N, C-alpha and C positions, 0 to 999 in steps of 0.2 A: 291382283294388287296386294292383298294381305300377306302373300307368301314372301319367301326370301330367295327363291330360286332365280337363276339367270333367265332373262327373256330375250329372245331373238325375234326382231320385227323385220319382215320381208315385204318389199313393195317397190314399185317404180319411183323414180325421182318425182318429188312434188306431191306424193300421195298422202302425206300427213304422218309420217313415221315419228317425227319429233313430238307432234301433238299427242299421239298415243303414249309415247314414253312419259311425257309430263302427266298425262291422265293417270297412268299407273302410279307415278310418284305421289301425286296429291291425294290419292285414295289409299296410300299405304301407311304403315306405322312410322315411316320415315318422313312424313310430310313436313314436319318442322325442321328437318335437316336440309342440307343443300341439294340442289339438282344441278349437276354440272354436265354440259355437253362438250364433247371433244369430237372434232371432225378429223378422223384418222387420215384422210386424204390431203389435209391442209397443213400438216406438220412436216417441216423439212426432215428428210431421212436422218440427218446427222443430229437432230434434236429430239427425236422420238423418245429415246431412252431417258433423257433429262426431263422432258415434259411429263411423261407418265410416271416415272419412278423417283423424281426428286433428284437434287444434287447438293453436295456439300460445297462450301466455299473453297475455291482453289482446285476443284476436282478436274477442271479443264480450262483452257484459255477462254477468258471472258466470264468465268464463274466467280464474280466478285463477292457474292453473298450466297448463303444457303437459300435454296428455293424449294418450296413444297410443290410436289407434283400433283397430278390429278387424283391419284388414289388417296393420298392423305387429305387433300382438300375436300374430298367427297365423304369424309368420315361421318357416319351416322345418317348418311343420305343416299342419293342415287347417282351413279355414274353412267351417263349415256354415251356410248361409243358409237358415233355415227360413221357410216362408210367403213365398217369393220373389215370389209374385204380388201381395203387398201393398206392395212397394217403390214409392215415388212415382216418377213418370216422370223427374223431373229427376235422381234418384239412379240410375235405370236407365242414363241416358246416361253418368254417371261410372263406374258399375260396368263398363260395356262398355269404356270407355277403359282401366281398370285391367287387365281381362282381356287386352286386346290389347297393351298396352305394358308392363305389369308395373311401373308407377310410380304414385306418388301425390304430391299436394301437400297439406300440412296446411292447415286453415282458418286464414287469417291469416298463412300462411308463403309463402315464395318458393322454397324449396329443393325440388328434385325428388328423391324418395326411392324407391329400388328396393325391391320387395317380392317375397318368395318364399313362395308358399302354394299349396296345392291347394284348389280350390273344389268343394264339394259343395252343391247347392241342392235344395230340396224344396218341393212345393206340393200342396195338395189341389184346386186349381183346374185347369180345362182351359185351358191357356195359349193354345191356338189361338182359343178363344172370347174370351179377354181381348184378344188381338191384333185380332180382328175388331171388338171394341167400342172399340178405340183406347186401351185401358188398359195394354197391355204392348207393348214394342218388339219387332218381329219380328226385327231384327238381334241383339238380346240373346238372344232365344229360341234362335236358331241357334247362337250362341256357347256357350250353356249346355248345349244338347242334343247334345253330342258323344257321351257315353255315357248312354243312357236306361235307367232301371230302373223298370219298372211293378210296384208292390207290390199284389197283389190283396187285396181285402177278406177278412176272416176267413170270411165265409159262402161264399167261393169256394175255400177251402182247409181244409175241415172236418177233413181228416186231421191237421192241426196242432193241433186243439183239445185232444185228450187229452194231447199232449206239453206244450203250453203250460200247461194246467191243472195238471198234475203239477209242473211247474217252479214255478209260483206257489204251489202248496200247500206245497212244501218251504220256499220263501222265507218265507212268512208264518207258517208253523208255528214256524220258528226265531226270527223277529222277535218273535212274541207268546208264546214259551215254551209252545206248545201241542203236544200229541202227537196230531196228526192225520195219518194215514198213507196215505189214499187215498180213492177214490170207489166207491160202489156202481155196478153196471152201469146201473141206472136213472138215476142222476144223470148218468153219462157220456152216456147217450142224450139226455137233455134238453139238456145242454150242446152236443152236436153238432147238435141239431135247431134251436136258437135262431138267429135271423138276425144278431145282434150288430151293431146299427147303430153302436155305438161301437168296434167292432173289438177289437184286442188290449187296448187300455187299459180297455175296459169289462169284458172277461174278467178282467183282473187285479183290478179293483175288486170284482167278484162273488166271486172266490175269497178275497180278503182278508176280505170280509164273512162268508163261510161259515166260515172258520177262526176268526174272532173269536166268532161266535155259536153255533156248534154245541156240543152237549153230548155228542157222540160222538167216537170216534177215526177215524171214516170219514164222509165227506160223503155224505148221502143226499138223495133228492128233496125231502124236507121242509125241508132246510136251504137250498135254492135260493130266490132271490127270487121273489115271485109272478109277475113278468112272464115269467120263464123257464118256470114251471110252467103258465102259461096258454097257452103256445105250442102250436099244433097239431102233433102228432107225425106 
């Protein structure tokens, strides 16, 4: 966290990559600055350039005003590029230049603008496979992969399940004004035995469902969704 080097977080969908990125930010010297998350897979291809690198008024049809992109908005803070593996190749080239030179040019502009941000990127893809398939630039991978954090799936860190379940239980009991105080040992056993293909995000959704639907003040096996109860113990 105290460093300035780029960070690449690898892990399955729902494993908590954004939580790790935020934890890095709040423990860094940039904690008072912005934390901006960009889902690279959710930006329309024809708007990626404008979204990331800003645009000047009149630079293209519909550009009625100057708009600051993500790099300028992340000034003195952290820019989190989620699903970096979805970034189009032409944008990969521009991102590499920004990381190397720390300057941008707005779409439709001529001014070179210095930018000061910490980059944290994340993906659920194996970028080496994407490189081999010609979909991801090898030089950008090496530039991003200075500090590498592999976030294991929930099924490989089962000791975290009771802790996370208790956290989500408190959260959703408060949000739904319910007095649900814990889990029976049997329920914990089933939670720990399940494979969790959706990882922490799926666990969170399951606990929310249990809190909303239970008629007891303790989550029991019967409160769990059928797919958990059908799992072989």
